[in-house]
A tleap script that builds the chain and sets N, CA, C and O, in Angstrom:
source leaprc.protein.ff14SB
mol = sequence {
  NMET LEU ASP GLU GLN TYR TYR THR ILE GLU
  GLU VAL ALA LYS ILE LEU LYS VAL VAL TYR
  LEU THR VAL TYR ARG TRP ILE GLN SER GLY
  LYS LEU VAL ALA TYR LYS ALA GLY LYS GLN
  TYR ARG ILE LYS LYS SER ASP ILE ASP ARG
  PHE ILE GLU ARG GLN CSER
}
set mol.1.N position { -1.027 13.542 -12.491 }
set mol.1.CA position { -1.234 13.144 -11.112 }
set mol.1.C position { -2.687 12.720 -10.869 }
set mol.1.O position { -2.963 11.918 -9.977 }
set mol.2.N position { -3.597 13.255 -11.656 }
set mol.2.CA position { -4.989 12.863 -11.509 }
set mol.2.C position { -5.235 11.437 -11.958 }
set mol.2.O position { -6.222 10.819 -11.558 }
set mol.3.N position { -4.341 10.906 -12.791 }
set mol.3.CA position { -4.502 9.549 -13.286 }
set mol.3.C position { -3.888 8.506 -12.363 }
set mol.3.O position { -3.888 7.318 -12.684 }
set mol.4.N position { -3.367 8.938 -11.222 }
set mol.4.CA position { -2.738 8.014 -10.269 }
set mol.4.C position { -3.770 7.003 -9.789 }
set mol.4.O position { -4.903 7.360 -9.466 }
set mol.5.N position { -3.366 5.736 -9.747 }
set mol.5.CA position { -4.257 4.674 -9.310 }
set mol.5.C position { -4.011 4.386 -7.832 }
set mol.5.O position { -2.867 4.319 -7.385 }
set mol.6.N position { -5.098 4.216 -7.080 }
set mol.6.CA position { -5.026 3.940 -5.652 }
set mol.6.C position { -5.614 2.566 -5.368 }
set mol.6.O position { -6.544 2.119 -6.039 }
set mol.7.N position { -5.049 1.900 -4.352 }
set mol.7.CA position { -5.502 0.569 -3.959 }
set mol.7.C position { -5.849 0.553 -2.476 }
set mol.7.O position { -5.340 1.354 -1.693 }
set mol.8.N position { -6.726 -0.377 -2.108 }
set mol.8.CA position { -7.024 -0.601 -0.696 }
set mol.8.C position { -5.975 -1.557 -0.133 }
set mol.8.O position { -5.196 -2.147 -0.882 }
set mol.9.N position { -5.963 -1.703 1.176 }
set mol.9.CA position { -5.032 -2.646 1.805 }
set mol.9.C position { -5.298 -4.065 1.294 }
set mol.9.O position { -4.362 -4.824 1.044 }
set mol.10.N position { -6.569 -4.415 1.141 }
set mol.10.CA position { -6.914 -5.753 0.654 }
set mol.10.C position { -6.364 -5.996 -0.749 }
set mol.10.O position { -5.845 -7.075 -1.035 }
set mol.11.N position { -6.476 -5.002 -1.617 }
set mol.11.CA position { -5.980 -5.138 -2.985 }
set mol.11.C position { -4.458 -5.269 -3.012 }
set mol.11.O position { -3.910 -6.071 -3.769 }
set mol.12.N position { -3.780 -4.476 -2.180 }
set mol.12.CA position { -2.320 -4.550 -2.109 }
set mol.12.C position { -1.898 -5.917 -1.588 }
set mol.12.O position { -0.931 -6.498 -2.079 }
set mol.13.N position { -2.611 -6.428 -0.604 }
set mol.13.CA position { -2.300 -7.755 -0.061 }
set mol.13.C position { -2.424 -8.823 -1.147 }
set mol.13.O position { -1.591 -9.726 -1.222 }
set mol.14.N position { -3.449 -8.731 -1.983 }
set mol.14.CA position { -3.607 -9.692 -3.082 }
set mol.14.C position { -2.487 -9.556 -4.097 }
set mol.14.O position { -1.940 -10.558 -4.558 }
set mol.15.N position { -2.139 -8.319 -4.450 }
set mol.15.CA position { -1.080 -8.077 -5.434 }
set mol.15.C position { 0.243 -8.656 -4.950 }
set mol.15.O position { 0.954 -9.316 -5.708 }
set mol.16.N position { 0.571 -8.404 -3.680 }
set mol.16.CA position { 1.852 -8.838 -3.127 }
set mol.16.C position { 1.807 -10.246 -2.537 }
set mol.16.O position { 2.824 -10.764 -2.076 }
set mol.17.N position { 0.631 -10.858 -2.552 }
set mol.17.CA position { 0.424 -12.219 -2.048 }
set mol.17.C position { 0.844 -12.370 -0.593 }
set mol.17.O position { 1.588 -13.279 -0.224 }
set mol.18.N position { 0.337 -11.438 0.223 }
set mol.18.CA position { 0.519 -11.489 1.668 }
set mol.18.C position { -0.852 -11.269 2.303 }
set mol.18.O position { -1.822 -10.966 1.608 }
set mol.19.N position { -0.926 -11.420 3.608 }
set mol.19.CA position { -2.206 -11.208 4.281 }
set mol.19.C position { -2.399 -9.722 4.589 }
set mol.19.O position { -1.446 -8.944 4.614 }
set mol.20.N position { -3.648 -9.358 4.821 }
set mol.20.CA position { -4.043 -7.978 5.110 }
set mol.20.C position { -3.205 -7.376 6.244 }
set mol.20.O position { -2.731 -6.244 6.140 }
set mol.21.N position { -3.031 -8.128 7.307 }
set mol.21.CA position { -2.336 -7.626 8.484 }
set mol.21.C position { -0.880 -7.272 8.195 }
set mol.21.O position { -0.346 -6.337 8.792 }
set mol.22.N position { -0.241 -7.990 7.305 }
set mol.22.CA position { 1.146 -7.687 6.928 }
set mol.22.C position { 1.226 -6.309 6.288 }
set mol.22.O position { 2.097 -5.512 6.637 }
set mol.23.N position { 0.327 -6.023 5.359 }
set mol.23.CA position { 0.305 -4.712 4.697 }
set mol.23.C position { 0.009 -3.625 5.720 }
set mol.23.O position { 0.633 -2.564 5.693 }
set mol.24.N position { -0.934 -3.875 6.620 }
set mol.24.CA position { -1.277 -2.912 7.664 }
set mol.24.C position { -0.059 -2.610 8.539 }
set mol.24.O position { 0.183 -1.454 8.885 }
set mol.25.N position { 0.696 -3.627 8.894 }
set mol.25.CA position { 1.903 -3.432 9.721 }
set mol.25.C position { 2.965 -2.629 8.978 }
set mol.25.O position { 3.645 -1.797 9.577 }
set mol.26.N position { 3.112 -2.875 7.665 }
set mol.26.CA position { 4.062 -2.094 6.871 }
set mol.26.C position { 3.680 -0.621 6.893 }
set mol.26.O position { 4.545 0.250 6.982 }
set mol.27.N position { 2.387 -0.346 6.812 }
set mol.27.CA position { 1.902 1.041 6.845 }
set mol.27.C position { 2.189 1.655 8.215 }
set mol.27.O position { 2.701 2.771 8.301 }
set mol.28.N position { 1.862 0.935 9.277 }
set mol.28.CA position { 2.066 1.445 10.628 }
set mol.28.C position { 3.539 1.700 10.940 }
set mol.28.O position { 3.865 2.625 11.683 }
set mol.29.N position { 4.426 0.884 10.376 }
set mol.29.CA position { 5.856 1.042 10.646 }
set mol.29.C position { 6.518 2.075 9.737 }
set mol.29.O position { 7.678 2.434 9.939 }
set mol.30.N position { 5.769 2.555 8.722 }
set mol.30.CA position { 6.306 3.551 7.814 }
set mol.30.C position { 7.041 2.964 6.616 }
set mol.30.O position { 7.605 3.711 5.816 }
set mol.31.N position { 7.046 1.652 6.479 }
set mol.31.CA position { 7.720 1.020 5.339 }
set mol.31.C position { 6.951 1.234 4.040 }
set mol.31.O position { 7.545 1.295 2.963 }
set mol.32.N position { 5.622 1.349 4.144 }
set mol.32.CA position { 4.767 1.557 2.984 }
set mol.32.C position { 3.936 2.814 3.226 }
set mol.32.O position { 3.267 2.942 4.252 }
set mol.33.N position { 3.986 3.729 2.277 }
set mol.33.CA position { 3.241 4.988 2.402 }
set mol.33.C position { 1.781 4.746 2.052 }
set mol.33.O position { 1.474 4.114 1.041 }
set mol.34.N position { 0.880 5.251 2.893 }
set mol.34.CA position { -0.552 5.125 2.637 }
set mol.34.C position { -1.243 6.410 3.065 }
set mol.34.O position { -0.739 7.154 3.908 }
set mol.35.N position { -2.387 6.655 2.479 }
set mol.35.CA position { -3.166 7.851 2.777 }
set mol.35.C position { -4.495 7.413 3.358 }
set mol.35.O position { -5.125 6.480 2.861 }
set mol.36.N position { -4.918 8.089 4.412 }
set mol.36.CA position { -6.159 7.717 5.068 }
set mol.36.C position { -7.321 8.477 4.430 }
set mol.36.O position { -7.297 9.704 4.340 }
set mol.37.N position { -8.324 7.744 3.996 }
set mol.37.CA position { -9.542 8.320 3.430 }
set mol.37.C position { -10.688 7.891 4.328 }
set mol.37.O position { -11.233 6.798 4.177 }
set mol.38.N position { -11.046 8.748 5.251 }
set mol.38.CA position { -12.044 8.363 6.247 }
set mol.38.C position { -11.430 7.359 7.193 }
set mol.38.O position { -10.444 7.655 7.868 }
set mol.39.N position { -12.007 6.174 7.248 }
set mol.39.CA position { -11.477 5.114 8.111 }
set mol.39.C position { -10.632 4.108 7.335 }
set mol.39.O position { -10.094 3.165 7.916 }
set mol.40.N position { -10.515 4.308 6.028 }
set mol.40.CA position { -9.792 3.353 5.209 }
set mol.40.C position { -8.485 3.950 4.694 }
set mol.40.O position { -8.342 5.166 4.571 }
set mol.41.N position { -7.549 3.073 4.402 }
set mol.41.CA position { -6.280 3.490 3.816 }
set mol.41.C position { -6.323 3.303 2.310 }
set mol.41.O position { -6.970 2.389 1.798 }
set mol.42.N position { -5.619 4.191 1.605 }
set mol.42.CA position { -5.436 4.070 0.163 }
set mol.42.C position { -3.941 4.155 -0.116 }
set mol.42.O position { -3.236 4.974 0.473 }
set mol.43.N position { -3.464 3.302 -1.020 }
set mol.43.CA position { -2.040 3.246 -1.343 }
set mol.43.C position { -1.885 3.498 -2.836 }
set mol.43.O position { -2.541 2.854 -3.655 }
set mol.44.N position { -1.003 4.449 -3.188 }
set mol.44.CA position { -0.748 4.759 -4.595 }
set mol.44.C position { 0.053 3.636 -5.241 }
set mol.44.O position { 0.879 2.993 -4.592 }
set mol.45.N position { -0.199 3.410 -6.520 }
set mol.45.CA position { 0.556 2.404 -7.269 }
set mol.45.C position { 2.039 2.744 -7.270 }
set mol.45.O position { 2.874 1.848 -7.142 }
set mol.46.N position { 2.380 4.012 -7.411 }
set mol.46.CA position { 3.790 4.416 -7.422 }
set mol.46.C position { 4.458 4.119 -6.081 }
set mol.46.O position { 5.643 3.787 -6.046 }
set mol.47.N position { 3.718 4.234 -4.979 }
set mol.47.CA position { 4.272 3.910 -3.659 }
set mol.47.C position { 4.476 2.406 -3.504 }
set mol.47.O position { 5.433 1.970 -2.863 }
set mol.48.N position { 3.587 1.618 -4.086 }
set mol.48.CA position { 3.752 0.158 -4.063 }
set mol.48.C position { 5.003 -0.220 -4.848 }
set mol.48.O position { 5.814 -1.026 -4.391 }
set mol.49.N position { 5.151 0.371 -6.035 }
set mol.49.CA position { 6.330 0.091 -6.868 }
set mol.49.C position { 7.620 0.470 -6.145 }
set mol.49.O position { 8.596 -0.280 -6.180 }
set mol.50.N position { 7.628 1.615 -5.499 }
set mol.50.CA position { 8.806 2.072 -4.750 }
set mol.50.C position { 9.108 1.120 -3.598 }
set mol.50.O position { 10.272 0.808 -3.344 }
set mol.51.N position { 8.083 0.660 -2.907 }
set mol.51.CA position { 8.236 -0.289 -1.801 }
set mol.51.C position { 8.869 -1.590 -2.302 }
set mol.51.O position { 9.783 -2.125 -1.674 }
set mol.52.N position { 8.377 -2.091 -3.432 }
set mol.52.CA position { 8.911 -3.340 -3.991 }
set mol.52.C position { 10.373 -3.180 -4.368 }
set mol.52.O position { 11.178 -4.076 -4.113 }
set mol.53.N position { 10.730 -2.051 -4.973 }
set mol.53.CA position { 12.109 -1.798 -5.356 }
set mol.53.C position { 13.044 -1.792 -4.147 }
set mol.53.O position { 14.148 -2.333 -4.205 }
set mol.54.N position { 12.597 -1.181 -3.064 }
set mol.54.CA position { 13.422 -1.108 -1.849 }
set mol.54.C position { 13.607 -2.469 -1.201 }
set mol.54.O position { 14.622 -2.712 -0.548 }
set mol.55.N position { 12.631 -3.365 -1.374 }
set mol.55.CA position { 12.710 -4.679 -0.752 }
set mol.55.C position { 13.589 -5.645 -1.534 }
set mol.55.O position { 14.034 -6.662 -1.001 }
set mol.56.N position { 13.836 -5.325 -2.793 }
set mol.56.CA position { 14.639 -6.235 -3.638 }
set mol.56.C position { 16.105 -6.163 -3.312 }
set mol.56.O position { 16.910 -6.861 -3.928 }
savepdb mol mol.pdb
quit
């Protein structure tokens, strides 16, 4: 679990080829799990993978 990789909203947006606001809306609606670190969000790679699987 210590080796889990985390991404920022900007990085996730680049990976999924969408804009920042789209990823932010997914987080706000609960479609994508994210963790707040101070004022920024962090998203686990496993949560991104799970999100992609559900969308397919």
